[in-house]
C-alpha positions as CSV (number, residue, x, y, z in Angstrom):
1,M,-216.8,-139.1,4.1
2,G,-214.2,-139.4,6.9
3,E,-214.6,-143.2,6.9
4,Q,-214.3,-143.4,3.1
5,K,-211.1,-141.4,3.3
6,K,-209.7,-143.7,6.0
7,G,-210.7,-146.7,3.9
8,S,-209.1,-145.3,0.8
9,M,-205.9,-144.5,2.6
10,K,-205.7,-148.0,4.1
11,F,-206.2,-149.5,0.6
12,I,-203.4,-147.3,-0.8
13,V,-201.0,-148.3,2.1
14,L,-201.8,-152.0,1.6
15,L,-201.4,-151.7,-2.2
16,T,-198.0,-149.9,-1.7
17,V,-196.8,-152.6,0.6
18,F,-197.9,-155.3,-1.8
19,V,-196.1,-153.6,-4.8
20,I,-192.9,-153.2,-2.7
21,G,-193.1,-156.8,-1.7
22,L,-193.6,-157.9,-5.3
23,V,-190.6,-155.8,-6.5
24,T,-188.5,-157.3,-3.8
25,V,-189.4,-160.8,-4.9
26,F,-188.5,-160.0,-8.5
27,V,-185.2,-158.5,-7.4
28,V,-184.4,-161.7,-5.4
29,L,-185.4,-164.0,-8.2
30,D,-183.3,-161.9,-10.7
31,N,-180.3,-162.0,-8.5
32,R,-180.7,-165.8,-8.1
33,G,-180.9,-166.1,-11.8
34,K,-177.7,-164.1,-12.2
35,Q,-175.9,-166.2,-9.6
36,S,-177.0,-169.4,-11.2
37,A,-175.4,-168.4,-14.5
38,V,-172.3,-170.2,-13.4
39,T,-171.7,-173.2,-11.2
40,D,-168.5,-173.2,-9.2
41,T,-166.7,-176.6,-9.1
42,T,-163.5,-175.4,-7.6
43,S,-164.5,-175.6,-4.0
44,N,-164.2,-179.4,-3.8
45,Q,-162.2,-180.3,-6.9
46,G,-159.8,-177.4,-7.7
47,L,-158.9,-176.5,-11.3
48,M,-158.9,-179.3,-13.8
49,S,-155.5,-180.8,-14.6
50,T,-155.1,-180.3,-18.4
51,E,-151.8,-182.2,-18.6
52,N,-151.8,-184.3,-21.8
53,Q,-154.9,-182.5,-23.1
54,P,-155.0,-180.5,-26.3
55,T,-154.5,-176.9,-25.1
56,L,-154.4,-173.7,-27.2
57,G,-152.5,-170.8,-25.9
58,D,-150.2,-170.4,-22.8
59,K,-150.8,-173.4,-20.5
60,D,-149.7,-171.1,-17.6
61,A,-152.2,-168.4,-18.5
62,P,-154.1,-167.0,-15.5
63,V,-157.5,-168.1,-16.9
64,Q,-158.2,-171.8,-17.8
65,I,-161.0,-172.4,-20.3
66,V,-162.2,-175.9,-20.8
67,E,-164.6,-177.0,-23.6
68,F,-166.4,-180.3,-23.2
69,G,-167.4,-181.0,-26.8
70,D,-168.7,-183.7,-29.1
71,Y,-167.9,-183.7,-32.8
72,K,-171.3,-184.9,-33.7
73,C,-173.1,-182.2,-31.7
74,P,-174.6,-179.4,-33.8
75,S,-174.4,-176.9,-30.9
76,C,-170.6,-177.7,-30.6
77,K,-170.2,-176.9,-34.3
78,A,-172.1,-173.6,-33.7
79,W,-169.9,-172.8,-30.7
80,S,-166.8,-173.5,-32.8
81,D,-168.1,-171.2,-35.6
82,Q,-169.5,-168.4,-33.5
83,I,-167.8,-168.1,-30.1
84,Y,-164.3,-169.7,-30.5
85,P,-162.9,-167.2,-33.0
86,Q,-163.8,-164.2,-30.8
87,L,-162.6,-165.9,-27.7
88,K,-159.3,-166.8,-29.3
89,E,-158.8,-163.2,-30.5
90,D,-159.8,-161.5,-27.3
91,Y,-158.2,-163.7,-24.6
92,I,-156.1,-166.7,-26.0
93,D,-153.9,-164.9,-28.5
94,T,-153.3,-162.2,-25.8
95,G,-151.9,-164.7,-23.3
96,D,-154.7,-164.1,-20.8
97,A,-156.4,-167.5,-21.2
98,S,-155.8,-171.0,-22.5
99,L,-158.4,-173.3,-24.1
100,S,-158.4,-177.1,-23.6
101,F,-160.7,-179.6,-25.4
102,I,-162.3,-182.6,-23.6
103,N,-164.1,-185.2,-25.7
104,V,-167.7,-186.1,-24.9
105,L,-169.2,-189.2,-26.4
106,F,-173.0,-188.5,-26.3
107,H,-173.7,-189.6,-29.9
108,G,-172.5,-193.2,-29.8
109,Q,-170.0,-194.8,-32.1
110,G,-169.6,-191.7,-34.3
111,S,-168.6,-189.6,-31.3
112,A,-166.2,-192.3,-30.1
113,L,-164.5,-192.6,-33.5
114,A,-164.3,-188.9,-34.0
115,S,-162.7,-188.4,-30.6
116,K,-160.1,-191.1,-31.5
117,G,-159.3,-189.1,-34.6
118,G,-158.7,-186.0,-32.6
119,E,-156.5,-187.9,-30.1
120,A,-154.5,-189.6,-32.9
121,V,-153.7,-186.2,-34.5
122,Y,-152.8,-184.9,-31.1
123,Q,-150.4,-187.8,-30.5
124,L,-148.8,-187.5,-34.0
125,A,-148.8,-183.7,-34.6
126,P,-150.0,-181.8,-31.5
127,E,-149.6,-178.4,-33.2
128,A,-152.2,-179.5,-35.8
129,F,-154.9,-180.5,-33.4
130,W,-156.9,-177.3,-33.5
131,D,-156.9,-177.2,-37.2
132,F,-158.2,-180.8,-37.2
133,N,-160.8,-179.8,-34.5
134,K,-162.2,-176.9,-36.6
135,N,-162.0,-178.8,-39.9
136,L,-163.9,-181.8,-38.5
137,F,-166.6,-179.6,-37.1
138,E,-166.9,-178.0,-40.6
139,E,-167.5,-181.5,-42.1
140,Q,-170.5,-182.1,-39.9
141,P,-173.6,-182.3,-42.2
142,E,-176.9,-180.5,-41.6
143,N,-178.3,-183.9,-40.5
144,H,-175.8,-184.6,-37.8
145,D,-177.4,-188.0,-37.1
146,E,-176.1,-189.3,-40.4
147,Q,-173.3,-191.9,-40.1
148,W,-170.8,-189.4,-41.5
149,V,-167.9,-190.1,-39.2
150,T,-165.9,-192.9,-40.9
151,E,-162.2,-193.8,-40.9
152,D,-162.0,-192.5,-44.5
153,K,-163.5,-189.2,-43.4
154,L,-161.0,-188.9,-40.5
155,V,-158.1,-189.6,-42.8
156,Q,-159.3,-186.9,-45.2
157,V,-159.7,-184.3,-42.5
158,A,-156.3,-185.3,-41.0
159,K,-154.6,-184.9,-44.4
160,N,-156.1,-181.4,-44.6
161,S,-154.9,-180.5,-41.1
162,V,-151.5,-182.2,-40.8
163,E,-148.6,-181.4,-43.1
164,N,-147.1,-184.6,-44.7
165,L,-149.4,-186.9,-42.7
166,D,-148.3,-190.5,-42.5
167,E,-151.7,-192.1,-43.3
168,E,-150.9,-195.6,-42.2
169,K,-149.5,-194.4,-38.9
170,F,-152.6,-192.3,-38.4
171,K,-154.9,-195.3,-39.1
172,E,-152.9,-197.4,-36.6
173,S,-153.1,-194.7,-34.0
174,L,-156.9,-194.8,-34.2
175,S,-156.9,-198.1,-32.4
176,S,-153.8,-197.7,-30.3
177,D,-153.8,-198.2,-26.5
178,L,-152.5,-194.6,-26.1
179,V,-155.5,-193.1,-28.0
180,E,-157.9,-195.4,-26.2
181,E,-156.5,-194.4,-22.9
182,A,-156.8,-190.7,-23.7
183,V,-160.5,-191.1,-24.7
184,N,-161.2,-193.0,-21.5
185,T,-159.5,-190.2,-19.5
186,D,-161.9,-187.7,-21.1
187,E,-164.9,-189.9,-20.3
188,G,-163.8,-189.9,-16.7
189,L,-163.6,-186.1,-16.6
190,V,-167.1,-185.8,-18.1
191,E,-168.4,-188.0,-15.3
192,Q,-166.3,-186.2,-12.6
193,Y,-167.6,-182.8,-13.5
194,G,-171.1,-183.9,-14.1
195,V,-171.3,-182.8,-17.7
196,E,-174.8,-183.4,-19.1
197,Q,-174.9,-181.2,-22.2
198,T,-172.6,-180.2,-25.0
199,P,-170.9,-177.9,-25.3
200,T,-170.2,-177.3,-21.7
201,V,-167.7,-174.5,-21.0
202,M,-165.8,-174.1,-17.8
203,I,-163.8,-171.0,-16.8
204,N,-161.4,-171.5,-13.9
205,G,-163.7,-174.2,-12.5
206,Q,-166.9,-172.3,-13.1
207,I,-169.3,-174.0,-15.5
208,L,-171.4,-171.5,-17.6
209,E,-175.1,-172.0,-17.8
210,N,-175.2,-170.6,-21.4
211,P,-171.9,-171.2,-23.3
212,F,-173.3,-168.9,-26.1
213,D,-173.6,-165.8,-23.9
214,Y,-170.4,-164.1,-24.9
215,E,-171.0,-161.1,-22.6
216,K,-171.2,-163.5,-19.6
217,I,-168.0,-165.3,-20.8
218,K,-166.2,-161.9,-21.0
219,S,-167.4,-160.9,-17.5
220,V,-166.3,-164.1,-15.9
221,I,-162.9,-164.0,-17.6
222,D,-162.4,-160.3,-16.8
223,E,-163.4,-160.9,-13.1
224,E,-160.9,-163.7,-12.9
225,L,-158.1,-161.5,-14.5
226,E,-158.8,-158.8,-11.9
227,D,-158.4,-161.2,-9.1
228,K,-154.9,-162.3,-10.3
């Protein structure tokens, strides 16, 4: 009986050690998961320069939010519908954060033409850019692979976004060197920051793993505000 008790106690001790070890592994993995929710790009590149980029809110706000988006991307449309309005109300309208938009051209010619439309509006009527941005996303059809981005479509959306739009000047701007240069600048930023999916959202140089996790967005912004 004594030997059986010793054997049982030894088994219980080993089982306890195993369970503690297992819990430790889960805690470590969980912490790693939380840490990987953001990727810090500031250590070697600093905050992105948003000069000459469409920016909503106070450009000198303590928190810089950058959205890398593609007008033909259905997830970008969803982010514009679901996350942007709350973000604007909670942080941009209060002066705590600014939001800049960088074009991503992951869906070919349609993405390229749409980005030129946005840049043309920004050149002609910068205050109307965000209306154009939202209105163009709303025009995205359920089948986003359709060839729905056309010059006529961009003119229509621009007319609904810009008061007294000069249509001919807008059409000329679509192929202007200034607009082409702005799109090329954005492509360079996409490559520089290693953007591989849309939307990609960056907060003060930290790229979020899940741009739809609003609680994570809030926690990163609030932490940045506390440090200011």
